[in-house]
N, C-alpha and C positions, 0 to 999 in steps of 0.2 A: 441874949437869945439866937440859937443857930437853927436853921433850915436842915433837915435831915432830908436827904437826895435817896428815894425809893429805888430809882433806877438810873442807868447811862442816859436815857432819855431826858431824865430829873435835870443831871450833871449838865450836858447840851444847854438846854433851857436856861439855865442860870448863868451858864456862861455869855448865852446872848444876850440875857437881861442885863448882866454886871457891865459888859462891855458897851449895850446903850447906853446907860443909866453914867458912863465915864466913870465906872468903879466905885461906885457907891453903895456900899455895903447894906447900909440901912434902908434906902429906896428898895433896890434889891430883895433885899428878905420880905418887905413890907407888900410887894407884888407880887410873891412867891407865895406868900401866905394867902391872897385874895384868892390868886389861882386857883390852890389845892381846896380854899372851902369853896370854889364853885361860883365863886362872886365876878371872875375876871376870865377873860379868853383872851393868849397873846396871840397876836396877828403879823406874821411876818409878810412886807409887800415889796415887792421888787417891781419899780417902774417900768425897768427897761424890759420886762416880759410883759409887760402890758398890765400888771395888776393895776388895780384903783384901789385908795385908802377906802373902808369900811365908814360907812353913814356912823356919825357920833363916836368915830374913835378916837382914842388921845394920844399922841407921839411920845413915845418914851425915850425914844432916841434913834441915831444912824447904826447900822449895821454895814457889812457888806456889802453894797451893792444894793441897798435898800434902806428901810427903816422898820422897826418894831413899835405896835400898836397897841394899846389896851381895850378892848372892847367890854364893854361891864352887860350882863349875862342877867336877861330880865325874867325873876324868879316868881 
């Protein structure tokens, strides 16, 4: 199964997720599918800029100067 990128923004997001998951393509595709279905939101957090981790967020992994988190959306 491959992920179709609808825009440059999607490609950038996929690149960040891939980086944060240490190039785990299966995990990256799974996260992108859930984001595209509206179940999850990706939240980058940069502690050096005073940003805080959202409550109930799950860490995907580190990115340059921060980390990416998954936040489940309430339906």
